[in-house]
Backbone as JSON Lines, residues from 0, in Angstrom:
{"i":0,"aa":"X","n":[0.73,-1.23,-0.17],"ca":[-0.14,0.23,0.03],"c":[0.7,1.94,-0.31]}
{"i":1,"aa":"X","n":[0.4,2.43,-1.09],"ca":[1.37,3.28,-0.83],"c":[0.97,4.3,-0.23]}
{"i":2,"aa":"X","n":[-0.14,4.22,1.11],"ca":[-1.08,5.16,1.71],"c":[0.1,5.59,2.99]}
{"i":3,"aa":"X","n":[1.79,5.0,3.05],"ca":[2.01,4.83,4.54],"c":[2.22,6.48,5.4]}
{"i":4,"aa":"X","n":[2.27,6.94,3.99],"ca":[2.64,8.45,4.9],"c":[1.63,9.72,5.41]}
{"i":5,"aa":"X","n":[0.76,8.48,4.36],"ca":[-1.27,9.94,4.68],"c":[-1.23,8.67,6.08]}
{"i":6,"aa":"X","n":[-1.37,8.38,5.92],"ca":[-2.04,7.53,7.32],"c":[-1.31,8.06,8.47]}
{"i":7,"aa":"X","n":[0.2,7.08,7.95],"ca":[0.8,6.04,9.59],"c":[1.67,7.04,10.54]}
{"i":8,"aa":"X","n":[1.65,8.19,10.81],"ca":[2.39,8.13,12.04],"c":[3.55,8.0,13.34]}
{"i":9,"aa":"X","n":[3.03,6.84,13.55],"ca":[3.69,5.76,13.88],"c":[4.36,4.74,12.96]}
{"i":10,"aa":"X","n":[5.19,4.21,13.86],"ca":[6.04,3.21,13.26],"c":[4.89,1.72,13.64]}
{"i":11,"aa":"X","n":[4.06,1.93,14.69],"ca":[2.63,0.4,15.09],"c":[2.46,0.84,14.16]}
{"i":12,"aa":"X","n":[1.63,1.79,13.87],"ca":[0.82,2.2,12.54],"c":[1.15,2.03,11.12]}
{"i":13,"aa":"X","n":[2.61,1.88,10.88],"ca":[3.27,1.47,9.18],"c":[2.46,-0.06,9.13]}
{"i":14,"aa":"X","n":[3.79,-0.68,10.74],"ca":[3.2,-1.85,10.63],"c":[2.01,-2.85,10.32]}
{"i":15,"aa":"X","n":[0.5,-1.93,11.21],"ca":[-1.0,-2.52,11.13],"c":[-0.9,-2.0,9.58]}
{"i":16,"aa":"X","n":[-0.05,-1.03,8.39],"ca":[-1.14,-1.36,7.3],"c":[-0.37,-1.59,6.71]}
{"i":17,"aa":"X","n":[0.29,-2.41,6.61],"ca":[1.52,-3.34,6.05],"c":[0.5,-4.66,6.62]}
{"i":18,"aa":"X","n":[0.77,-5.09,6.86],"ca":[0.09,-6.37,8.07],"c":[-1.74,-7.05,7.26]}
{"i":19,"aa":"X","n":[-1.78,-7.84,7.25],"ca":[-2.9,-8.33,6.67],"c":[-4.22,-7.81,7.07]}
{"i":20,"aa":"X","n":[-4.41,-7.41,8.23],"ca":[-5.5,-6.73,8.97],"c":[-5.41,-5.72,8.48]}
{"i":21,"aa":"X","n":[-4.38,-4.42,7.62],"ca":[-4.71,-2.65,7.51],"c":[-4.93,-3.69,6.23]}
{"i":22,"aa":"X","n":[-4.97,-4.72,5.72],"ca":[-4.76,-4.53,3.78],"c":[-6.42,-5.07,3.73]}
{"i":23,"aa":"X","n":[-6.19,-5.41,4.62],"ca":[-8.1,-5.8,4.17],"c":[-8.94,-5.0,4.02]}
{"i":24,"aa":"X","n":[-8.68,-3.7,5.53],"ca":[-9.22,-3.53,5.76],"c":[-8.98,-1.77,5.18]}
{"i":25,"aa":"X","n":[-8.48,-1.69,3.97],"ca":[-8.62,-0.79,3.38],"c":[-9.03,-1.38,1.6]}
{"i":26,"aa":"X","n":[-9.14,-3.02,1.82],"ca":[-9.37,-3.72,0.77],"c":[-11.2,-3.18,0.79]}
{"i":27,"aa":"X","n":[-11.89,-3.24,2.19],"ca":[-12.83,-3.45,2.52],"c":[-13.47,-2.08,2.57]}
{"i":28,"aa":"X","n":[-13.07,-1.2,2.53],"ca":[-13.24,0.2,2.49],"c":[-13.25,0.82,1.0]}
{"i":29,"aa":"X","n":[-12.56,-0.04,0.22],"ca":[-12.56,0.84,-1.14],"c":[-13.95,0.35,-1.11]}
{"i":30,"aa":"X","n":[-14.02,-1.34,-1.21],"ca":[-15.16,-2.24,-1.41],"c":[-17.03,-2.03,-1.34]}
{"i":31,"aa":"X","n":[-16.53,-1.29,0.35],"ca":[-17.48,0.21,0.91],"c":[-18.18,1.7,-0.38]}
{"i":32,"aa":"X","n":[-16.92,1.52,-0.67],"ca":[-16.83,3.25,-1.21],"c":[-17.57,2.87,-2.89]}
{"i":33,"aa":"X","n":[-17.09,2.11,-3.69],"ca":[-17.88,1.3,-4.46],"c":[-19.45,0.7,-4.68]}
{"i":34,"aa":"X","n":[-20.15,0.72,-3.44],"ca":[-21.44,-0.47,-4.24],"c":[-21.78,0.86,-3.45]}
{"i":35,"aa":"X","n":[-23.07,0.65,-4.17],"ca":[-24.26,2.37,-3.84],"c":[-25.15,2.01,-2.86]}
{"i":36,"aa":"X","n":[-24.84,0.45,-1.87],"ca":[-25.78,0.06,-1.18],"c":[-24.99,0.67,-0.1]}
{"i":37,"aa":"X","n":[-23.83,1.18,0.43],"ca":[-24.08,2.73,1.83],"c":[-23.71,3.75,1.95]}
{"i":38,"aa":"X","n":[-23.74,4.23,1.93],"ca":[-23.42,5.85,2.03],"c":[-22.28,6.68,2.23]}
{"i":39,"aa":"X","n":[-21.37,6.56,1.7],"ca":[-19.56,7.13,1.79],"c":[-19.41,7.59,1.51]}
{"i":40,"aa":"X","n":[-19.89,9.25,1.87],"ca":[-20.0,10.9,1.61],"c":[-18.57,11.36,2.26]}
{"i":41,"aa":"X","n":[-17.95,11.93,1.29],"ca":[-16.72,12.66,1.86],"c":[-17.61,13.22,3.43]}
{"i":42,"aa":"X","n":[-16.61,14.16,4.07],"ca":[-16.63,14.91,5.02],"c":[-15.95,16.19,5.1]}
{"i":43,"aa":"X","n":[-16.47,17.45,5.89],"ca":[-15.59,18.67,6.33],"c":[-14.49,18.11,6.76]}
{"i":44,"aa":"X","n":[-13.52,18.72,6.75],"ca":[-12.4,18.84,7.39],"c":[-11.73,20.21,6.96]}
{"i":45,"aa":"X","n":[-11.21,21.25,8.26],"ca":[-10.75,22.13,7.98],"c":[-9.68,21.48,7.88]}
{"i":46,"aa":"X","n":[-9.14,20.73,8.17],"ca":[-7.11,20.49,7.95],"c":[-7.41,19.72,6.21]}
{"i":47,"aa":"X","n":[-7.65,19.75,5.96],"ca":[-7.72,18.57,4.6],"c":[-7.29,20.19,3.09]}
{"i":48,"aa":"X","n":[-7.39,20.02,2.3],"ca":[-6.18,21.32,1.3],"c":[-7.72,21.44,1.03]}
{"i":49,"aa":"X","n":[-8.48,20.21,0.26],"ca":[-10.19,21.6,-0.15],"c":[-11.33,21.06,0.32]}
{"i":50,"aa":"X","n":[-10.31,20.88,2.26],"ca":[-11.51,21.36,2.27],"c":[-12.75,19.9,2.77]}
{"i":51,"aa":"X","n":[-11.99,18.75,2.3],"ca":[-13.28,17.6,2.81],"c":[-12.21,16.53,2.86]}
{"i":52,"aa":"X","n":[-12.48,15.44,2.86],"ca":[-11.98,14.55,3.86],"c":[-12.52,12.95,3.12]}
{"i":53,"aa":"X","n":[-11.25,12.67,2.17],"ca":[-12.59,11.13,1.97],"c":[-13.27,9.97,3.32]}
{"i":54,"aa":"X","n":[-13.72,9.72,2.58],"ca":[-14.55,8.25,3.95],"c":[-13.28,7.33,3.28]}
{"i":55,"aa":"X","n":[-13.08,7.52,2.97],"ca":[-11.21,5.94,3.02],"c":[-9.62,5.94,4.1]}
{"i":56,"aa":"X","n":[-10.06,7.82,4.1],"ca":[-9.43,8.73,4.57],"c":[-9.5,8.38,6.22]}
{"i":57,"aa":"X","n":[-11.05,8.83,6.65],"ca":[-11.25,8.94,7.21],"c":[-11.35,7.75,8.72]}
{"i":58,"aa":"X","n":[-11.64,7.05,7.59],"ca":[-11.61,5.32,8.61],"c":[-10.17,5.04,9.05]}
{"i":59,"aa":"X","n":[-9.22,5.01,7.35],"ca":[-7.58,4.41,8.14],"c":[-6.75,5.14,9.1]}
{"i":60,"aa":"X","n":[-7.54,6.6,8.19],"ca":[-6.43,6.98,9.24],"c":[-7.0,6.4,11.13]}
{"i":61,"aa":"X","n":[-8.01,7.09,11.73],"ca":[-9.06,6.18,12.15],"c":[-8.27,4.52,13.28]}
{"i":62,"aa":"X","n":[-8.31,3.79,12.44],"ca":[-8.21,2.43,12.3],"c":[-6.07,2.71,13.12]}
{"i":63,"aa":"X","n":[-5.9,3.53,12.48],"ca":[-3.98,3.8,12.46],"c":[-3.75,4.52,13.79]}
{"i":64,"aa":"X","n":[-5.05,5.33,14.66],"ca":[-4.58,6.0,15.4],"c":[-5.39,5.43,16.83]}
{"i":65,"aa":"X","n":[-6.11,5.04,16.53],"ca":[-6.36,3.4,17.73],"c":[-6.09,2.3,16.96]}
{"i":66,"aa":"X","n":[-4.9,1.35,17.58],"ca":[-5.11,0.34,17.29],"c":[-5.02,-0.23,18.23]}
{"i":67,"aa":"X","n":[-5.74,-0.47,19.12],"ca":[-6.39,-1.03,19.7],"c":[-7.59,-2.06,19.67]}
{"i":68,"aa":"X","n":[-8.02,-1.47,18.39],"ca":[-10.06,-1.62,18.01],"c":[-9.27,-2.59,16.91]}
{"i":69,"aa":"X","n":[-10.34,-3.65,16.99],"ca":[-10.54,-5.01,16.4],"c":[-11.04,-4.92,14.67]}
{"i":70,"aa":"X","n":[-10.28,-4.32,13.72],"ca":[-10.71,-4.06,12.38],"c":[-11.78,-4.5,11.59]}
{"i":71,"aa":"X","n":[-11.96,-5.64,12.31],"ca":[-12.82,-6.91,11.28],"c":[-14.13,-6.14,12.53]}
{"i":72,"aa":"X","n":[-14.47,-6.01,14.03],"ca":[-15.03,-5.27,14.02],"c":[-15.61,-4.07,14.13]}
{"i":73,"aa":"X","n":[-14.53,-3.16,13.81],"ca":[-14.91,-1.74,13.64],"c":[-16.08,-1.63,12.34]}
{"i":74,"aa":"X","n":[-14.99,-2.43,10.77],"ca":[-15.26,-2.41,9.34],"c":[-17.53,-2.8,9.52]}
{"i":75,"aa":"X","n":[-17.57,-4.53,11.06],"ca":[-18.84,-4.76,10.84],"c":[-19.84,-3.33,10.99]}
{"i":76,"aa":"X","n":[-19.38,-2.81,12.11],"ca":[-20.44,-1.77,12.56],"c":[-20.35,-0.51,11.87]}
{"i":77,"aa":"X","n":[-19.37,-0.03,10.75],"ca":[-19.83,0.57,9.54],"c":[-20.08,0.12,9.04]}
{"i":78,"aa":"X","n":[-20.37,-1.19,8.22],"ca":[-21.53,-1.6,7.24],"c":[-22.51,-0.52,7.65]}
{"i":79,"aa":"X","n":[-22.99,-1.13,9.05],"ca":[-24.39,-1.54,9.57],"c":[-24.68,0.35,9.47]}
{"i":80,"aa":"X","n":[-23.85,0.6,9.76],"ca":[-24.29,1.95,10.36],"c":[-24.28,2.86,8.68]}
{"i":81,"aa":"X","n":[-24.15,2.74,8.07],"ca":[-23.78,3.46,6.56],"c":[-24.89,2.44,5.69]}
{"i":82,"aa":"X","n":[-25.16,1.08,6.06],"ca":[-25.58,0.51,4.53],"c":[-27.5,1.54,4.9]}
{"i":83,"aa":"X","n":[-27.65,2.16,3.14],"ca":[-28.66,2.71,2.95],"c":[-29.87,1.59,3.11]}
{"i":84,"aa":"X","n":[-31.1,1.96,3.27],"ca":[-31.88,1.43,3.65],"c":[-33.05,2.34,3.13]}
{"i":85,"aa":"X","n":[-33.65,0.99,1.99],"ca":[-34.68,1.62,1.13],"c":[-36.31,0.85,1.12]}
């Protein structure tokens, strides 16, 4: 993954990104973005260059800064929260 510098601020976070769990989380977030059944809009961030924080950036940053969180459980909850109900 070429996103190490964008998400990982610490050595442990860099290791997470290279781990199986980190790669799987990145892949799952990409799948959610591509699936119209999930609401994955960007959010406002004053620290971002153009003022928007992408869905994948927001959640990968969270996982990298909260390494104690079970990534599979986090993604499962995220799927439930972002699921579009019709």
